[in-house]
SEKOLPA-865703 format. One line per field, with one value per residue: y, x, z of N, C-alpha, C in turn; residue in one letter; residue number from 1. Coordinates in steps of 0.02 Angstrom, whole numbers, plus 50000, padded with zeros to 5 digits. Each point is the difference from the previous one (the first is absolute). Layout:
n_v: [Y:...];
n_u: [X:...];
n_w: [Z:...];
ca_v: [Y:...];
ca_u: [X:...];
ca_w: [Z:...];
c_v: [Y:...];
c_u: [X:...];
c_w: [Z:...];
code: [a:...];
pos: [NUM:...];
! end
This chain:
n_v: [53571:49986:50004:49940:50014:50057:49949:49997:49934:50021:49973:50020:49994:50005:50026:49952:49995:50026:50006:49958:50029:49988:50063:50019:49965:50023:49941:50009:50025:49948:49960:50035:49993:49936:49994:50033:49951:49989:49954:49950:49968:50037:49946:49968:49968:49982:50004:49958:50034:49967:50041:49994:50036:50042:50019:50064:49984:49973:50022:49942:50028:50026:49941:49966:50046:50002:49934:49994:50051:49973:49941:50029:50033:49943:49955:50043:49959:49974:49987:49953:50026:49943:50021:49951:49995:49990:50018:50049:50013:49994:50035:50038:49994:50015:50040:49987:49996:49993:49939:49980:49942:50041:50017:49959:49973:50039:50045:50055:50023:50053:50013:50056:50036:50043:49940:50003:49981:50038:50049:49980:49997:50045:49993:49996:50021:50039:49980:49976:49944:50017:50055:50041:50029:50044:50038:50027:50035:50034:49934:49995:49936:49988:49937:50008:49935:50026:50045:50063:49985:49941:50041:49988:49963:49978:49989:49978:49967:49989:50004:50059:50005:50007:50064:50009:49954:49971:49971:49960:49964:49951:49969:49935:49996:50046:49971:49944:50028:50024:49940:49979:50046:49980:49939:50036:50016:50001:50062:49966:49986:50061:49976:50064:50006:50058:50034];
n_u: [53867:49972:49937:50025:49944:50033:50042:50023:50006:50054:49999:50063:49986:50066:49997:50045:50004:50061:49988:50050:50002:49938:49977:50060:49970:50046:49985:50057:50024:49974:50020:50057:49998:49982:50047:50037:49966:50023:50032:49969:50035:50049:49988:50057:49994:50062:50039:49951:49991:50006:49949:49997:49944:49991:49937:49983:49935:50025:49982:50002:49955:49971:50007:49980:49955:49984:50003:49969:49960:49993:49994:49960:49969:49998:49985:49958:49952:49986:49968:49970:49951:49993:49941:50002:49937:50010:49936:50014:50055:49972:49951:50046:50028:49946:49996:50061:49997:50065:50025:49999:50009:49957:49986:50049:49970:49965:49971:49992:49957:50015:49936:50005:49945:49965:49976:50014:49937:49977:50037:49983:49938:50040:50016:49935:49989:50044:49958:50058:50023:50050:49985:49979:49949:49988:49949:50003:49954:50029:50000:50057:49988:50064:49988:50064:49986:50010:49969:50010:50064:49971:49964:49969:49960:50051:50033:49941:49995:50063:49970:50027:49945:49950:50001:49991:50046:49988:50059:49999:50054:49974:50054:49990:50067:50005:49950:50030:50056:49964:49972:50062:50020:49949:50020:50054:49956:49968:50004:49971:49936:50009:49957:49984:49958:50003:49989];
n_w: [54268:49941:50017:50020:50036:49989:50004:49938:49993:49968:49939:49998:49935:49996:49939:49989:50067:50003:49935:50001:50059:49980:49997:50018:50046:50043:50026:50032:49942:49967:50050:49999:49934:50007:50047:49955:49970:50061:49963:50029:50047:49975:49964:49983:49942:50006:49945:49987:50056:50057:50011:50065:50003:50049:49987:50006:50001:49946:49941:49967:49960:50054:50031:49947:49987:50064:50001:49942:50018:50061:49971:49955:50048:50035:49953:49971:50023:49941:50058:49963:50036:50032:50022:50045:50021:50065:50002:49958:50034:50059:49973:49972:50059:50034:49947:50022:49933:50012:49993:50064:49969:49969:50063:50019:49949:50038:49960:50034:49954:50037:49986:49964:49992:49964:49987:50065:50010:49950:50026:50061:49977:49972:50064:50008:49937:50033:50047:50023:49975:50041:49968:50048:49969:50049:49982:50062:49968:50050:49999:49967:49989:50007:49982:50019:49991:49939:50039:50022:50002:50003:50037:49943:50038:50037:49942:49979:50057:49980:49941:49990:50037:49956:49984:50065:49987:50057:50003:50053:49990:50037:50021:50007:49999:49954:49967:50017:49979:49949:49994:50009:49956:49963:50016:49986:49953:50057:49974:49949:50009:49978:49955:49999:49950:50035:49944];
ca_v: [49948:49995:49943:49945:49980:50042:49988:49943:49969:49996:49970:50039:49961:50042:49961:50014:50035:49961:49942:50008:50064:50056:50025:49985:50033:49964:49990:50041:50068:49998:49998:50066:50042:49983:50027:50072:50012:49987:49930:49969:49928:49988:49943:49977:49935:50004:50065:50008:50044:49969:50039:50000:50059:50020:50069:50018:49972:50033:49953:49977:50049:50058:49980:49988:50064:50036:49966:50008:50069:50010:49964:50041:50060:49983:49958:50012:49937:49989:49931:49985:49975:49970:49995:49959:49991:49934:49953:49985:49958:49934:49967:49978:49939:49947:49978:49964:49951:49937:49957:50024:49980:50041:50069:50023:50016:50044:50071:50040:50064:50046:50042:50054:50042:49976:49957:49960:49928:49979:50003:49941:49939:49982:49948:49935:49956:49988:49954:49938:49936:49984:50060:50015:50072:50017:50067:50010:50072:50040:49962:49945:49947:49961:49945:49988:49949:50002:50065:50057:50018:49964:50005:50055:50032:50044:50056:50046:50033:50041:50060:50059:50012:50066:50052:49991:49932:49981:49928:49983:49928:49976:49927:49974:50013:50070:50009:49976:50045:50058:49979:50002:50071:50022:49972:50042:50069:49995:50055:50004:49943:50024:49963:50029:49988:50062:50014];
ca_u: [49981:49928:49964:50007:49935:49984:50050:49991:50062:50006:50059:50027:50042:50033:50022:50062:50054:50058:50007:50056:50034:49957:49950:50024:49961:50013:49938:49999:49983:49929:49962:50002:49956:49930:49987:49992:49932:49957:49981:50028:50013:50027:50046:50011:50032:50053:50014:49962:49943:49943:49995:49937:49997:49933:49985:49930:49968:50003:49991:50062:50020:50029:50065:50047:50020:50041:50065:50037:50024:50053:50059:50028:50030:50054:50052:50003:49985:49931:49988:49929:49983:49934:49982:49942:49987:50019:49948:50007:50059:49986:49951:50037:50037:49950:49969:50049:49956:50033:50009:50051:50067:50022:50008:50069:50021:49948:50005:49939:50009:49949:49981:49952:49991:49953:50030:50056:49985:50010:50072:50030:49974:50040:50047:49967:50014:50071:50021:50029:49965:49996:49982:49929:49986:49931:49991:49940:49993:50060:50061:50014:50040:50036:50042:50056:50042:50067:50030:49976:50044:49982:49928:49976:49946:50032:50031:49946:49977:50054:50008:49968:49935:49988:49979:49934:49996:50054:50006:50063:50002:50032:50000:49963:50038:49991:49931:49992:50037:49958:49948:50031:50003:49932:49980:50031:49978:49927:49970:49927:49970:49973:50023:49960:50020:49997:50055];
ca_w: [49952:49991:50027:49952:49975:49943:49948:49956:49978:49928:49969:49944:49954:49950:49942:49963:50035:50022:49955:49953:50008:49977:50048:50068:50052:50063:50037:50061:49979:49984:50062:50030:49960:50017:50067:49991:49974:50059:50004:50060:49999:49933:49997:49931:49988:49949:49969:49937:50007:50034:50061:50037:50043:50021:49984:50003:49940:49935:49946:49971:49950:50034:50027:49944:49971:50048:50007:49937:49997:50050:49976:49946:50031:50046:49970:49928:49967:49978:50022:50011:50067:50008:50071:50015:50071:50023:49981:49928:49989:50028:49956:49941:50018:50015:49938:49959:49968:49984:50059:50047:49980:49944:50022:50001:49931:49973:50013:49999:49967:50025:49944:50010:49942:49950:49950:50027:49996:49931:49988:50031:49971:49942:50020:50003:49943:49994:50052:49973:50011:50072:50037:50009:50008:50016:50030:50041:50009:49988:50013:49955:50032:49950:50026:49954:50031:49972:50014:49961:49945:49939:49992:49958:50037:50050:49964:49984:50061:50026:49959:50030:49969:49970:50046:50031:50029:50045:50013:50033:50014:50061:50007:50057:50061:50017:50021:50069:50045:50010:50048:50067:50020:50016:50065:50052:49989:50002:50038:49991:49967:49936:49941:49946:49932:49962:49953];
c_v: [49994:49939:49944:49978:50040:49987:49935:49974:49992:49963:50044:49955:50047:49956:50024:50039:49950:49936:50014:50067:50060:50019:49983:50041:49961:49998:50042:50072:50004:50001:50068:50049:49988:50024:50075:50019:49983:49930:49970:49925:49978:49944:49977:49931:50006:50068:50015:50039:49968:50031:49993:50062:50012:50074:50014:49976:50047:49949:49979:50049:50060:49984:49990:50065:50038:49969:50007:50070:50010:49963:50040:50060:49983:49965:50010:49936:49997:49927:49990:49969:49970:49990:49958:50003:49931:49948:49981:49953:49929:49961:49973:49934:49943:49972:49961:49938:49932:49960:50026:49982:50037:50071:50025:50019:50046:50073:50031:50066:50044:50053:50058:50042:49969:49961:49956:49925:49973:50000:49937:49936:49982:49943:49930:49954:49983:49952:49935:49938:49984:50060:50008:50075:50007:50070:50001:50074:50035:49965:49943:49951:49959:49948:49983:49949:50000:50067:50054:50012:49968:50007:50061:50037:50048:50060:50053:50040:50046:50062:50059:50014:50069:50048:49988:49932:49990:49925:49988:49928:49985:49924:49979:50014:50072:50014:49978:50040:50064:49984:50001:50071:50025:49975:50040:50072:50001:50057:50002:49939:50017:49960:50026:49991:50065:50007:50072];
c_u: [49925:49972:50001:49934:49980:50046:49986:50068:49999:50063:50019:50046:50027:50025:50068:50053:50055:50008:50057:50035:49959:49950:50019:49961:50010:49937:49998:49983:49926:49958:49999:49955:49927:49982:49991:49932:49948:49970:50037:50010:50026:50052:50006:50030:50043:49999:49956:49935:49938:49995:49931:50001:49928:49991:49928:49967:50005:49986:50068:50026:50034:50070:50051:50025:50047:50070:50042:50029:50059:50064:50035:50037:50062:50058:50009:49991:49926:49984:49925:49990:49931:49986:49936:49988:50023:49949:50003:50059:49987:49950:50035:50037:49951:49969:50047:49966:50032:50010:50057:50070:50026:50020:50072:50026:49950:50014:49931:50017:49942:49988:49957:49998:49954:50036:50056:49987:50011:50074:50033:49979:50034:50048:49969:50016:50074:50027:50023:49961:49990:49980:49925:49993:49926:49999:49935:49998:50067:50065:50005:50047:50033:50044:50052:50048:50072:50035:49976:50041:49980:49926:49980:49942:50028:50032:49949:49979:50054:50013:49964:49934:49996:49975:49929:49991:50061:49999:50067:49996:50036:49998:49968:50036:49990:49930:49991:50040:49961:49943:50027:50005:49931:49979:50030:49977:49924:49969:49925:49975:49974:50030:49965:50030:50003:50061:49996];
c_w: [49997:50034:49948:49971:49938:49941:49963:49980:49924:49980:49940:49960:49947:49944:49976:50036:50020:49959:49951:50004:49979:50055:50072:50052:50065:50043:50064:49984:49982:50063:50034:49962:50018:50070:49998:49972:50053:49999:50060:49989:49931:50004:49929:49999:49937:49964:49939:50008:50027:50069:50030:50045:50021:49988:50019:49936:49939:49946:49974:49948:50031:50026:49945:49971:50047:50005:49937:49995:50048:49979:49945:50029:50041:49967:49925:49960:49981:50013:50010:50069:49999:50074:50006:50075:50020:49979:49926:49987:50025:49957:49938:50014:50012:49937:49955:49970:49987:50064:50043:49979:49939:50021:49993:49931:49966:50018:49999:49967:50021:49946:50022:49937:49949:49945:50025:49995:49930:49982:50027:49964:49934:50016:49998:49943:49992:50053:49970:50021:50073:50043:50005:50011:50018:50030:50038:50017:49987:50017:49949:50035:49944:50034:49947:50029:49974:50008:49953:49937:49934:49983:49958:50035:50052:49967:49982:50061:50030:49958:50033:49965:49969:50053:50025:50031:50046:50010:50034:50025:50065:50002:50066:50066:50023:50026:50073:50050:50013:50048:50071:50025:50020:50069:50058:49997:49998:50040:49996:49964:49931:49943:49938:49932:49959:49955:49979];
code: [m:s:d:s:a:d:r:v:t:y:v:l:l:l:r:g:i:n:v:g:g:h:n:k:l:p:m:n:d:l:k:e:m:l:r:g:m:r:f:e:q:v:n:h:y:i:q:s:g:n:v:v:f:s:s:t:p:m:t:s:d:e:l:e:q:a:i:e:v:r:i:q:e:t:f:d:l:d:v:p:a:m:v:l:t:s:g:e:f:e:t:a:v:e:r:f:p:f:s:a:d:q:a:e:k:s:v:l:v:f:l:s:g:e:g:s:g:e:w:a:d:r:a:g:p:l:a:g:e:h:e:q:y:e:r:i:e:d:v:a:y:l:h:c:p:d:g:l:a:s:s:k:a:a:e:t:l:l:t:r:p:k:s:g:i:k:a:t:m:r:n:w:r:t:v:n:k:i:l:e:l:l:s:d:t:r:p:a:a:h:t:g:q:e:r];
pos: [1:2:3:4:5:6:7:8:9:10:11:12:13:14:15:16:17:18:19:20:21:22:23:24:25:26:27:28:29:30:31:32:33:34:35:36:37:38:39:40:41:42:43:44:45:46:47:48:49:50:51:52:53:54:55:56:57:58:59:60:61:62:63:64:65:66:67:68:69:70:71:72:73:74:75:76:77:78:79:80:81:82:83:84:85:86:87:88:89:90:91:92:93:94:95:96:97:98:99:100:101:102:103:104:105:106:107:108:109:110:111:112:113:114:115:116:117:118:119:120:121:122:123:124:125:126:127:128:129:130:131:132:133:134:135:136:137:138:139:140:141:142:143:144:145:146:147:148:149:150:151:152:153:154:155:156:157:158:159:160:161:162:163:164:165:166:167:168:169:170:171:172:173:174:175:176:177:178:179:180:181:182:183:184:185:186:187:188:189:190:191:192:193:194:195];
! end
């Protein structure tokens, strides 16, 4: 096993798997695939594609491309992958712009790709009377006190982006479960922002 001081902790977020019987990807099989790519300390939360792992330092773009290709080869699925360093993920949570009592009814939308911010900002004008939308760099935050199903802003953010843009949504509970996984996966203090 590699020296833990040379490894970085990452968060992998997959979009659109195991939803409504489509894009079935068992998490245990995914974990075995990632271990086969020489990633270590691979852990997941629920079946919607939330994985924490450690690796030798690589850019997020390199990791995303490698994981997407391997998923296609292994499972014959076209699944967008988004990878953040532990520091990037934690910063996104720390920047939560609404009050603490709004968190449980809020979602975070992680974005990447040229034009992703403008793509997400289409949701802002659609936010309902009791909703709030704000984007801080590559993360959009949406407070939906009446739930996602009735929210036109959420519907906009849940549509598949155009080519070159990635976006994936996580609710507050999932975000905090990922933070718990990160607290158990600390091979290095690296929190770089490379992409």
